[in-house]
N, C-alpha and C positions, 0 to 999 in steps of 0.2 A: 425449458430447463427448470428443474426444481432445485432451489437453493436451500441447503440445510446449514444454518449458522452454527449449529452445535457440533458439527463434524470437527474432529481433531486436526485433520489435514485437508487443505484445499488444493485442488488442481488449479491450473492457470485460469480456467474460465470461472471457477468459483471465486478465485482471488479477484478477478476483474469485477464480478458481480458485487462482492463484498465492498471493494474500494469505491465503486460507483454508487451503489444503491444504499449502502449502510453508512459509509464514511463521507460520501459526497465528493470524492476525488475522481476527476475525469481522466482515467487511464484505460488502456485496452490490453487485452490478452497479448496482442502483437507486441506492444511496448514492453510488457513484462518478459516475454520471450527474448526480446532484444537485450534487455538489461541482464538477463541470465548470462548471455555470452559476452557482453561488454562491461558488465559491472555497474554498480550504482543503484541497483534495485534492492528489493527486500531480501533478507536472508532467506535461503530456501534449503530444502532437503531433497535428496535424490532417492527415488525408489526405482531401481533399474535405470531406465532411460527417462523416466517421468520425473518432473519437478513438482514438489509439494511445498506449500506454505502453511504456517500456522497463523491464527488470528493475531497472536502476540507479535510475530515478526512483521506482519503487515501494519499493525498499529505502530510499532516502533519505527518503521520506515516512514510512515506518514508524519509522525512527530519530528523525525530528523530533518524532514524537508520543509517544515513550517517555520516561518519567521517568528520572532517575538511579537506580541500584540503591539499594534501601532494605532495612534489616533489620527494620523494623516499619511499621505503617500510619500512625504519627504522624510519620514522616519523621526521627525522631531516630536516631542511631547509623548514619549512612550508611556503607555498605560501601565500602571503598577497597581495590581489588585492587592 
């Protein structure tokens, strides 16, 4: 598969590649398809029966799932930049 980061819309497999290889988020196309039906995934667009994502909607989803920066696993001593 050839990945083109400059495309305006990503299919599910491109979204998987982008999240895993560009953002370092381990998720699969299967998980993204499940989230389309159950909710909780990135905002998507439909083109007929096909699901499409934008880089911005994927980035926004990643940010929404991240915690605030922490200095330890107990959540104490939160880092303030």
